[in-house]
C-alpha positions, 0 to 999 in steps of 0.5 A: 500500500502506498504511503500518504506522501506518495499518494499526495505527490501522485495526486499533485502530479496527475492534477497538474499534468491533466490541467496544464494541457487544458489551460494551454489549449484555452490560451492557444484558442484565444490566441493569448500568450501561453507564457510571457515573451514565448511564441506558441510554436515553442510553448506548446511542445514544451507544455506537452513535454512537461505534462507528459513528464508530470503524468509519468511521475504521478503514475510512478508514485502510485506504482512504486512500492 
């Protein structure tokens, strides 16, 4: 069974990993800047990489014993 801190960390990683693409997508649809001074062509791939990393870390926290 997972410990309390591992479950908390997994929850945070999974929530952030799922919310980040939604927020970035909403910014891209409105043509709003995703990050100050960063072009969307650069920000979107970096966001996908960060979201994928967060999701992978969340899953790792849950399955690690």
